[in-house]
TORZABA-248422 format. One record per residue (C-alpha): residue in three letters; x, y, z. Coordinates in steps of 0.02 Angstrom, whole numbers, plus 50000, padded with zeros to 5 digits. Layout:
ATOM / Ala / X / Y / Z
...
This chain:
ATOM / Unk / 52291 / 49945 / 50453
ATOM / Unk / 52433 / 50044 / 50372
ATOM / Unk / 52419 / 50139 / 50210
ATOM / Unk / 52521 / 50011 / 50110
ATOM / Unk / 52406 / 49867 / 50159
ATOM / Unk / 52253 / 49972 / 50123
ATOM / Unk / 52320 / 50020 / 49952
ATOM / Unk / 52357 / 49839 / 49910
ATOM / Unk / 52184 / 49781 / 49964
ATOM / Unk / 52102 / 49917 / 49861
ATOM / Unk / 52201 / 49866 / 49707
ATOM / Unk / 52177 / 49678 / 49719
ATOM / Unk / 52001 / 49659 / 49787
ATOM / Unk / 51823 / 49699 / 49736
ATOM / Unk / 51809 / 49830 / 49875
ATOM / Unk / 51820 / 49983 / 49759
ATOM / Unk / 51681 / 49914 / 49649
ATOM / Unk / 51569 / 49901 / 49802
ATOM / Unk / 51583 / 50089 / 49827
ATOM / Unk / 51559 / 50125 / 49642
ATOM / Unk / 51401 / 50019 / 49632
ATOM / Unk / 51330 / 50097 / 49791
ATOM / Unk / 51365 / 50276 / 49737
ATOM / Unk / 51306 / 50254 / 49558
ATOM / Unk / 51143 / 50168 / 49604
ATOM / Unk / 51100 / 50290 / 49744
ATOM / Unk / 51138 / 50439 / 49632
ATOM / Unk / 51027 / 50368 / 49496
ATOM / Unk / 50883 / 50353 / 49619
ATOM / Unk / 50903 / 50532 / 49680
ATOM / Unk / 50933 / 50618 / 49514
ATOM / Unk / 50837 / 50516 / 49386
ATOM / Unk / 50676 / 50472 / 49478
ATOM / Unk / 50548 / 50608 / 49517
ATOM / Unk / 50496 / 50579 / 49698
ATOM / Unk / 50454 / 50689 / 49850
ATOM / Unk / 50642 / 50705 / 49880
ATOM / Unk / 50658 / 50815 / 49725
ATOM / Unk / 50521 / 50946 / 49713
ATOM / Unk / 50448 / 50995 / 49883
ATOM / Unk / 50506 / 51094 / 50034
ATOM / Unk / 50575 / 50928 / 50100
ATOM / Unk / 50682 / 50902 / 49945
ATOM / Unk / 50847 / 50818 / 49986
ATOM / Unk / 50942 / 50972 / 49926
ATOM / Unk / 50829 / 51097 / 50016
ATOM / Unk / 50868 / 51079 / 50202
ATOM / Unk / 51002 / 50994 / 50307
ATOM / Unk / 50885 / 50879 / 50402
ATOM / Unk / 50789 / 50832 / 50245
ATOM / Unk / 50952 / 50791 / 50157
ATOM / Unk / 51006 / 50677 / 50299
ATOM / Unk / 50837 / 50591 / 50310
ATOM / Unk / 50819 / 50562 / 50123
ATOM / Unk / 50994 / 50487 / 50110
ATOM / Unk / 50945 / 50374 / 50256
ATOM / Unk / 50789 / 50325 / 50158
ATOM / Unk / 50904 / 50254 / 50023
ATOM / Unk / 50966 / 50125 / 50149
ATOM / Unk / 50811 / 50020 / 50109
ATOM / Unk / 50915 / 49974 / 49957
ATOM / Unk / 51094 / 50015 / 50006
ATOM / Unk / 51094 / 49914 / 50168
ATOM / Unk / 51047 / 49748 / 50083
ATOM / Unk / 51171 / 49792 / 49946
ATOM / Unk / 51309 / 49819 / 50075
ATOM / Unk / 51270 / 49650 / 50155
ATOM / Unk / 51272 / 49563 / 49986
ATOM / Unk / 51434 / 49647 / 49929
ATOM / Unk / 51514 / 49609 / 50097
ATOM / Unk / 51466 / 49426 / 50080
ATOM / Unk / 51540 / 49423 / 49905
ATOM / Unk / 51701 / 49495 / 49975
ATOM / Unk / 51699 / 49368 / 50117
ATOM / Unk / 51705 / 49223 / 49995
ATOM / Unk / 51876 / 49274 / 49925
ATOM / Unk / 51981 / 49160 / 50034
ATOM / Unk / 51865 / 49013 / 50004
ATOM / Unk / 51863 / 49040 / 49816
ATOM / Unk / 52054 / 49053 / 49815
ATOM / Unk / 52067 / 48896 / 49923
ATOM / Unk / 52197 / 48976 / 50035
ATOM / Unk / 52105 / 48972 / 50201
ATOM / Unk / 52218 / 48835 / 50272
ATOM / Unk / 52372 / 48929 / 50213
ATOM / Unk / 52317 / 49090 / 50300
ATOM / Unk / 52282 / 49002 / 50464
ATOM / Unk / 52462 / 48936 / 50465
ATOM / Unk / 52538 / 49111 / 50458
ATOM / Unk / 52589 / 49204 / 50617
ATOM / Unk / 52473 / 49348 / 50575
ATOM / Unk / 52328 / 49347 / 50701
ATOM / Unk / 52154 / 49309 / 50628
ATOM / Unk / 52079 / 49470 / 50694
ATOM / Unk / 52211 / 49570 / 50600
ATOM / Unk / 52170 / 49488 / 50435
ATOM / Unk / 51984 / 49510 / 50469
ATOM / Unk / 52007 / 49695 / 50508
ATOM / Unk / 52105 / 49721 / 50348
ATOM / Unk / 51978 / 49640 / 50232
ATOM / Unk / 51826 / 49711 / 50322
ATOM / Unk / 51904 / 49884 / 50334
ATOM / Unk / 51932 / 49905 / 50148
ATOM / Unk / 51755 / 49857 / 50100
ATOM / Unk / 51680 / 49964 / 50237
ATOM / Unk / 51793 / 50108 / 50187
ATOM / Unk / 51734 / 50109 / 50006
ATOM / Unk / 51549 / 50098 / 50055
ATOM / Unk / 51569 / 50238 / 50181
ATOM / Unk / 51661 / 50343 / 50052
ATOM / Unk / 51517 / 50319 / 49931
ATOM / Unk / 51387 / 50368 / 50061
ATOM / Unk / 51487 / 50519 / 50119
ATOM / Unk / 51509 / 50573 / 49937
ATOM / Unk / 51320 / 50569 / 49919
ATOM / Unk / 51300 / 50675 / 50076
ATOM / Unk / 51431 / 50800 / 50015
ATOM / Unk / 51342 / 50816 / 49848
ATOM / Unk / 51181 / 50856 / 49940
ATOM / Unk / 51268 / 50972 / 50062
ATOM / Unk / 51340 / 51081 / 49924
ATOM / Unk / 51165 / 51108 / 49855
ATOM / Unk / 51087 / 51134 / 50027
ATOM / Unk / 51209 / 51275 / 50062
ATOM / Unk / 51147 / 51362 / 49905
ATOM / Unk / 50962 / 51339 / 49949
ATOM / Unk / 50947 / 51384 / 50133
ATOM / Unk / 51015 / 51506 / 50259
ATOM / Unk / 50966 / 51395 / 50406
ATOM / Unk / 51122 / 51300 / 50458
ATOM / Unk / 51135 / 51179 / 50604
ATOM / Unk / 51219 / 51017 / 50656
ATOM / Unk / 51063 / 50921 / 50709
ATOM / Unk / 51071 / 50821 / 50548
ATOM / Unk / 51241 / 50742 / 50587
ATOM / Unk / 51178 / 50602 / 50703
ATOM / Unk / 51055 / 50548 / 50568
ATOM / Unk / 51195 / 50529 / 50440
ATOM / Unk / 51319 / 50452 / 50563
ATOM / Unk / 51197 / 50313 / 50605
ATOM / Unk / 51178 / 50283 / 50418
ATOM / Unk / 51367 / 50268 / 50401
ATOM / Unk / 51373 / 50145 / 50546
ATOM / Unk / 51232 / 50043 / 50467
ATOM / Unk / 51329 / 50023 / 50304
ATOM / Unk / 51486 / 49969 / 50398
ATOM / Unk / 51385 / 49847 / 50502
ATOM / Unk / 51300 / 49775 / 50348
ATOM / Unk / 51463 / 49748 / 50255
ATOM / Unk / 51549 / 49666 / 50404
ATOM / Unk / 51398 / 49555 / 50440
ATOM / Unk / 51393 / 49499 / 50259
ATOM / Unk / 51578 / 49455 / 50263
ATOM / Unk / 51563 / 49360 / 50426
ATOM / Unk / 51410 / 49263 / 50368
ATOM / Unk / 51497 / 49216 / 50205
ATOM / Unk / 51650 / 49158 / 50303
ATOM / Unk / 51538 / 49048 / 50411
ATOM / Unk / 51434 / 48985 / 50262
ATOM / Unk / 51552 / 48985 / 50112
ATOM / Unk / 51434 / 48958 / 49966
ATOM / Unk / 51401 / 49049 / 49804
ATOM / Unk / 51220 / 49062 / 49860
ATOM / Unk / 51264 / 49155 / 50019
ATOM / Unk / 51282 / 49333 / 49948
ATOM / Unk / 51116 / 49336 / 49851
ATOM / Unk / 51025 / 49249 / 49993
ATOM / Unk / 51090 / 49374 / 50121
ATOM / Unk / 51050 / 49523 / 50011
ATOM / Unk / 50874 / 49463 / 49977
ATOM / Unk / 50848 / 49420 / 50160
ATOM / Unk / 50903 / 49594 / 50213
ATOM / Unk / 50788 / 49673 / 50084
ATOM / Unk / 50640 / 49569 / 50146
ATOM / Unk / 50687 / 49619 / 50324
ATOM / Unk / 50682 / 49806 / 50286
ATOM / Unk / 50524 / 49789 / 50179
ATOM / Unk / 50435 / 49692 / 50317
ATOM / Unk / 50482 / 49819 / 50450
ATOM / Unk / 50422 / 49961 / 50339
ATOM / Unk / 50248 / 49884 / 50347
ATOM / Unk / 50248 / 49843 / 50533
ATOM / Unk / 50117 / 49959 / 50606
ATOM / Unk / 49998 / 49976 / 50751
ATOM / Unk / 49832 / 50062 / 50773
ATOM / Unk / 49836 / 50249 / 50746
ATOM / Unk / 49807 / 50376 / 50882
ATOM / Unk / 49645 / 50471 / 50911
ATOM / Unk / 49587 / 50570 / 50760
ATOM / Unk / 49703 / 50480 / 50639
ATOM / Unk / 49611 / 50348 / 50537
ATOM / Unk / 49771 / 50267 / 50478
ATOM / Unk / 49913 / 50173 / 50559
ATOM / Unk / 50069 / 50224 / 50653
ATOM / Unk / 50237 / 50133 / 50658
ATOM / Unk / 50295 / 50042 / 50813
ATOM / Unk / 50470 / 50021 / 50881
ATOM / Unk / 50509 / 49869 / 50772
ATOM / Unk / 50512 / 49985 / 50621
ATOM / Unk / 50662 / 50073 / 50697
ATOM / Unk / 50768 / 49915 / 50686
ATOM / Unk / 50779 / 49953 / 50500
ATOM / Unk / 50918 / 50078 / 50462
ATOM / Unk / 50810 / 50155 / 50326
ATOM / Unk / 50692 / 50302 / 50360
ATOM / Unk / 50526 / 50270 / 50275
ATOM / Unk / 50482 / 50451 / 50235
ATOM / Unk / 50518 / 50633 / 50276
ATOM / Unk / 50356 / 50707 / 50349
ATOM / Unk / 50406 / 50891 / 50340
ATOM / Unk / 50549 / 51010 / 50374
ATOM / Unk / 50501 / 51038 / 50556
ATOM / Unk / 50534 / 50864 / 50624
ATOM / Unk / 50688 / 50760 / 50657
ATOM / Unk / 50727 / 50591 / 50734
ATOM / Unk / 50733 / 50592 / 50924
ATOM / Unk / 50890 / 50559 / 51027
ATOM / Unk / 50819 / 50394 / 51088
ATOM / Unk / 50802 / 50335 / 50908
ATOM / Unk / 50984 / 50379 / 50873
ATOM / Unk / 51042 / 50289 / 51031
ATOM / Unk / 50936 / 50134 / 51003
ATOM / Unk / 50989 / 50115 / 50821
ATOM / Unk / 51172 / 50142 / 50867
ATOM / Unk / 51162 / 50002 / 50997
ATOM / Unk / 51078 / 49887 / 50871
ATOM / Unk / 51206 / 49920 / 50734
ATOM / Unk / 51352 / 49897 / 50855
ATOM / Unk / 51280 / 49727 / 50895
ATOM / Unk / 51269 / 49686 / 50710
ATOM / Unk / 51447 / 49739 / 50672
ATOM / Unk / 51513 / 49645 / 50825
ATOM / Unk / 51429 / 49485 / 50769
ATOM / Unk / 51495 / 49507 / 50592
ATOM / Unk / 51674 / 49531 / 50653
ATOM / Unk / 51659 / 49386 / 50775
ATOM / Unk / 51603 / 49272 / 50632
ATOM / Unk / 51753 / 49329 / 50530
ATOM / Unk / 51877 / 49270 / 50662
ATOM / Unk / 51780 / 49119 / 50726
ATOM / Unk / 51859 / 48953 / 50681
ATOM / Unk / 51742 / 48824 / 50758
ATOM / Unk / 51554 / 48795 / 50757
ATOM / Unk / 51546 / 48834 / 50943
ATOM / Unk / 51632 / 49003 / 50926
ATOM / Unk / 51520 / 49044 / 50778
ATOM / Unk / 51369 / 49007 / 50886
ATOM / Unk / 51436 / 49120 / 51023
ATOM / Unk / 51465 / 49254 / 50891
ATOM / Unk / 51277 / 49276 / 50877
ATOM / Unk / 51267 / 49341 / 51056
ATOM / Unk / 51310 / 49524 / 51015
ATOM / Unk / 51174 / 49544 / 50884
ATOM / Unk / 51043 / 49466 / 50998
ATOM / Unk / 51097 / 49572 / 51145
ATOM / Unk / 51101 / 49727 / 51035
ATOM / Unk / 50924 / 49696 / 50974
ATOM / Unk / 50860 / 49669 / 51152
ATOM / Unk / 50944 / 49827 / 51218
ATOM / Unk / 50890 / 49928 / 51067
ATOM / Unk / 50708 / 49880 / 51091
ATOM / Unk / 50721 / 49940 / 51271
ATOM / Unk / 50790 / 50108 / 51216
ATOM / Unk / 50689 / 50141 / 51058
ATOM / Unk / 50527 / 50239 / 51089
ATOM / Unk / 50362 / 50146 / 51080
ATOM / Unk / 50259 / 50304 / 51055
ATOM / Unk / 50260 / 50361 / 50872
ATOM / Unk / 50258 / 50542 / 50932
ATOM / Unk / 50429 / 50514 / 51012
ATOM / Unk / 50506 / 50443 / 50853
ATOM / Unk / 50493 / 50601 / 50749
ATOM / Unk / 50499 / 50754 / 50861
ATOM / Unk / 50477 / 50938 / 50821
ATOM / Unk / 50637 / 51034 / 50788
ATOM / Unk / 50593 / 51192 / 50885
ATOM / Unk / 50736 / 51292 / 50808
ATOM / Unk / 50679 / 51249 / 50631
ATOM / Unk / 50497 / 51293 / 50669
ATOM / Unk / 50539 / 51461 / 50750
ATOM / Unk / 50454 / 51605 / 50661
ATOM / Unk / 50550 / 51742 / 50568
ATOM / Unk / 50439 / 51893 / 50536
ATOM / Unk / 50429 / 52052 / 50435
ATOM / Unk / 50288 / 52144 / 50519
ATOM / Unk / 50129 / 52042 / 50507
ATOM / Unk / 50202 / 51911 / 50388
ATOM / Unk / 50303 / 51765 / 50459
ATOM / Unk / 50387 / 51607 / 50396
ATOM / Unk / 50488 / 51471 / 50482
ATOM / Unk / 50677 / 51482 / 50496
ATOM / Unk / 50692 / 51344 / 50366
ATOM / Unk / 50605 / 51455 / 50237
ATOM / Unk / 50670 / 51626 / 50290
ATOM / Unk / 50748 / 51653 / 50118
ATOM / Unk / 50571 / 51662 / 50046
ATOM / Unk / 50510 / 51794 / 50169
ATOM / Unk / 50558 / 51941 / 50059
ATOM / Unk / 50452 / 51878 / 49915
ATOM / Unk / 50304 / 51841 / 50030
ATOM / Unk / 50297 / 52003 / 50130
ATOM / Unk / 50220 / 52116 / 49996
ATOM / Unk / 50086 / 51993 / 49937
ATOM / Unk / 50051 / 51943 / 50117
ATOM / Unk / 50018 / 52121 / 50176
ATOM / Unk / 49913 / 52155 / 50022
ATOM / Unk / 49808 / 51999 / 50058
ATOM / Unk / 49779 / 52058 / 50237
ATOM / Unk / 49726 / 52230 / 50174
ATOM / Unk / 49602 / 52157 / 50051
ATOM / Unk / 49532 / 52036 / 50181
ATOM / Unk / 49509 / 52178 / 50304
ATOM / Unk / 49418 / 52281 / 50174
ATOM / Unk / 49301 / 52135 / 50137
ATOM / Unk / 49274 / 52063 / 50312
ATOM / Unk / 49301 / 52213 / 50425
ATOM / Unk / 49333 / 52166 / 50606
ATOM / Unk / 49319 / 51980 / 50568
ATOM / Unk / 49471 / 51983 / 50454
ATOM / Unk / 49634 / 51894 / 50502
ATOM / Unk / 49776 / 52004 / 50562
ATOM / Unk / 49933 / 51903 / 50522
ATOM / Unk / 50003 / 51782 / 50393
ATOM / Unk / 50108 / 51636 / 50457
ATOM / Unk / 50182 / 51478 / 50385
ATOM / Unk / 50094 / 51330 / 50465
ATOM / Unk / 50221 / 51239 / 50574
ATOM / Unk / 50098 / 51125 / 50665
ATOM / Unk / 50148 / 50942 / 50658
ATOM / Unk / 49995 / 50829 / 50659
ATOM / Unk / 49982 / 50642 / 50624
ATOM / Unk / 49921 / 50583 / 50454
ATOM / Unk / 49731 / 50579 / 50449
ATOM / Unk / 49708 / 50710 / 50585
ATOM / Unk / 49589 / 50855 / 50558
ATOM / Unk / 49682 / 51020 / 50527
ATOM / Unk / 49672 / 51160 / 50655
ATOM / Unk / 49645 / 51337 / 50595
ATOM / Unk / 49646 / 51511 / 50672
ATOM / Unk / 49518 / 51650 / 50647
ATOM / Unk / 49651 / 51785 / 50668
ATOM / Unk / 49794 / 51710 / 50568
ATOM / Unk / 49809 / 51652 / 50388
ATOM / Unk / 49905 / 51488 / 50401
ATOM / Unk / 49983 / 51421 / 50241
ATOM / Unk / 50100 / 51284 / 50183
ATOM / Unk / 50232 / 51310 / 50048
ATOM / Unk / 50198 / 51132 / 49987
ATOM / Unk / 50016 / 51174 / 49950
ATOM / Unk / 49986 / 51171 / 49762
ATOM / Unk / 49926 / 51352 / 49768
ATOM / Unk / 50092 / 51413 / 49839
ATOM / Unk / 50217 / 51293 / 49760
ATOM / Unk / 50249 / 51399 / 49604
ATOM / Unk / 50145 / 51556 / 49641
ATOM / Unk / 50223 / 51729 / 49624
ATOM / Unk / 50165 / 51907 / 49651
ATOM / Unk / 49977 / 51925 / 49630
ATOM / Unk / 49956 / 51736 / 49628
ATOM / Unk / 50025 / 51730 / 49805
ATOM / Unk / 49900 / 51863 / 49858
ATOM / Unk / 49755 / 51763 / 49784
ATOM / Unk / 49817 / 51604 / 49866
ATOM / Unk / 49831 / 51688 / 50037
ATOM / Unk / 49656 / 51760 / 50020
ATOM / Unk / 49591 / 51586 / 49977
ATOM / Unk / 49679 / 51512 / 50128
ATOM / Unk / 49615 / 51649 / 50241
ATOM / Unk / 49436 / 51627 / 50184
ATOM / Unk / 49427 / 51436 / 50169
ATOM / Unk / 49585 / 51353 / 50238
ATOM / Unk / 49528 / 51177 / 50190
ATOM / Unk / 49481 / 51028 / 50298
ATOM / Unk / 49558 / 50880 / 50207
ATOM / Unk / 49641 / 50763 / 50335
ATOM / Unk / 49827 / 50787 / 50355
ATOM / Unk / 49922 / 50690 / 50221
ATOM / Unk / 49770 / 50671 / 50107
ATOM / Unk / 49754 / 50752 / 49936
ATOM / Unk / 49577 / 50795 / 49883
ATOM / Unk / 49487 / 50919 / 49770
ATOM / Unk / 49306 / 50965 / 49797
ATOM / Unk / 49195 / 51076 / 49903
ATOM / Unk / 49335 / 51170 / 49991
ATOM / Unk / 49417 / 51220 / 49828
ATOM / Unk / 49249 / 51270 / 49752
ATOM / Unk / 49215 / 51378 / 49904
ATOM / Unk / 49389 / 51455 / 49893
ATOM / Unk / 49362 / 51502 / 49711
ATOM / Unk / 49198 / 51592 / 49748
ATOM / Unk / 49265 / 51673 / 49908
ATOM / Unk / 49420 / 51744 / 49821
ATOM / Unk / 49309 / 51809 / 49681
ATOM / Unk / 49197 / 51892 / 49809
ATOM / Unk / 49345 / 51980 / 49892
ATOM / Unk / 49428 / 52034 / 49728
ATOM / Unk / 49271 / 52063 / 49625
ATOM / Unk / 49316 / 51941 / 49485
ATOM / Unk / 49288 / 51754 / 49467
ATOM / Unk / 49454 / 51674 / 49418
ATOM / Unk / 49531 / 51501 / 49447
ATOM / Unk / 49643 / 51473 / 49596
ATOM / Unk / 49832 / 51474 / 49563
ATOM / Unk / 49908 / 51302 / 49539
ATOM / Unk / 49740 / 51212 / 49527
ATOM / Unk / 49776 / 51122 / 49364
ATOM / Unk / 49772 / 51137 / 49174
ATOM / Unk / 49679 / 51276 / 49082
ATOM / Unk / 49538 / 51156 / 49036
ATOM / Unk / 49522 / 51101 / 49218
ATOM / Unk / 49520 / 51283 / 49276
ATOM / Unk / 49380 / 51324 / 49153
ATOM / Unk / 49280 / 51175 / 49215
ATOM / Unk / 49298 / 51232 / 49396
ATOM / Unk / 49244 / 51410 / 49355
ATOM / Unk / 49093 / 51344 / 49258
ATOM / Unk / 49049 / 51233 / 49407
ATOM / Unk / 49047 / 51374 / 49533
ATOM / Unk / 48981 / 51517 / 49424
ATOM / Unk / 48795 / 51487 / 49468
ATOM / Unk / 48841 / 51502 / 49653
ATOM / Unk / 48943 / 51658 / 49617
ATOM / Unk / 48802 / 51738 / 49519
ATOM / Unk / 48677 / 51698 / 49656
ATOM / Unk / 48791 / 51768 / 49791
ATOM / Unk / 48828 / 51928 / 49698
ATOM / Unk / 48642 / 51958 / 49666
ATOM / Unk / 48608 / 51968 / 49854
ATOM / Unk / 48614 / 52131 / 49952
ATOM / Unk / 48784 / 52168 / 50028
ATOM / Unk / 48727 / 52126 / 50205
ATOM / Unk / 48663 / 51955 / 50151
ATOM / Unk / 48822 / 51921 / 50053
ATOM / Unk / 48926 / 51958 / 50207
ATOM / Unk / 48815 / 51850 / 50317
ATOM / Unk / 48832 / 51702 / 50198
ATOM / Unk / 49021 / 51728 / 50183
ATOM / Unk / 49040 / 51735 / 50372
ATOM / Unk / 48939 / 51575 / 50392
ATOM / Unk / 49045 / 51490 / 50259
ATOM / Unk / 49206 / 51545 / 50343
ATOM / Unk / 49145 / 51486 / 50514
ATOM / Unk / 49110 / 51313 / 50442
ATOM / Unk / 49279 / 51310 / 50354
ATOM / Unk / 49380 / 51363 / 50507
ATOM / Unk / 49295 / 51237 / 50622
ATOM / Unk / 49298 / 51096 / 50492
ATOM / Unk / 49117 / 51060 / 50538
ATOM / Unk / 48998 / 51058 / 50392
ATOM / Unk / 49025 / 51088 / 50206
ATOM / Unk / 49086 / 51265 / 50169
ATOM / Unk / 49025 / 51260 / 49989
ATOM / Unk / 48851 / 51202 / 50039
ATOM / Unk / 48841 / 51343 / 50167
ATOM / Unk / 48895 / 51466 / 50032
ATOM / Unk / 48753 / 51404 / 49923
ATOM / Unk / 48630 / 51444 / 50062
ATOM / Unk / 48627 / 51278 / 50150
ATOM / Unk / 48623 / 51253 / 50338
ATOM / Unk / 48764 / 51336 / 50435
ATOM / Unk / 48834 / 51307 / 50608
């Protein structure tokens, strides 16, 4: 396709509006709706991989939209009643198909790339960890939009009806929604459900677990094969002139699906894999963070070392020796794993999300004393937080609410709830206080028993 033909198509067709609608709607979702993509460590403007995955998440909506807009574009010749005239010209059918499909695909790709560039500019300002591992994620997304647009155009050429575009768009949306809920039994220790390989036939990524994982190479390969089958079928339908050739045009998409299912991983642990480079620790003495968060190390070092000093003064030889960002990747519902010698923390924890200075020190002490045993992916408030409040007060000598726990009224209610336990603990001789604290910490680190009940004098391990 030469530049003159492309310019003419862009002027006289609905192709530019397809890009405008796609870009405007996707931007509205990202900027106007408060979701996990906006205010956590996995924010779409925070890290390269997160940016690529969140923009892929938008394909749950953009892919059906691309199919519907492609189908609308594919009805142009039928609406104009010039199909017979075009077939009488010497221009080959594949050339006309490439011209019309190329302009629509071009505008949709331009919209998606513009979205990626907008995120990339902000990622550069937010992180010092730069890599190219995110590119395959975005490239598959680009291919999916092209495939959707071409498939929509081909289907509309084969079934020229005003009902075809909305029916195709709704069908694609139902397809992606159904796959998002296709799950199998979870693995050991995870009382939930894990996705199977059928989920990966959807171009959309359902969620971004954390900044330490990325899609595996087998996922990229399988989805590429599947989308190549889709785009081949769409183009074949565009040039097919008889019912028989249209039937044969379905072969690429069926073959692509079969090959993709052979390549795509069946084990959920091989779908999202750990990015070892992202999880690598960057340290300043005894305080470490992952490479993705190395810009926050300077602000963490002072409070981290102060927390270790205070813990050593309170616990003696039983105190942890290092502070590290928790980079373990466990399935949802799994029981957390903690270390007796290391304070493991997560920047997405409410205590650390907006904490600064002394608040960071208090949060690290709380995490070192009672790290919390809520299953991965669950959000709870109860015995662990009560035990943390008392334990931090015991170390620092004052009973105060934990940072980031809630409103002032909620904080007062928590302090009132734990004050009787605090008063009882502080009334004991120092040796008995330490014995009860050690028993509480043992229960908290092993996630066996209730740390707050042990702190109140209940049975310990």
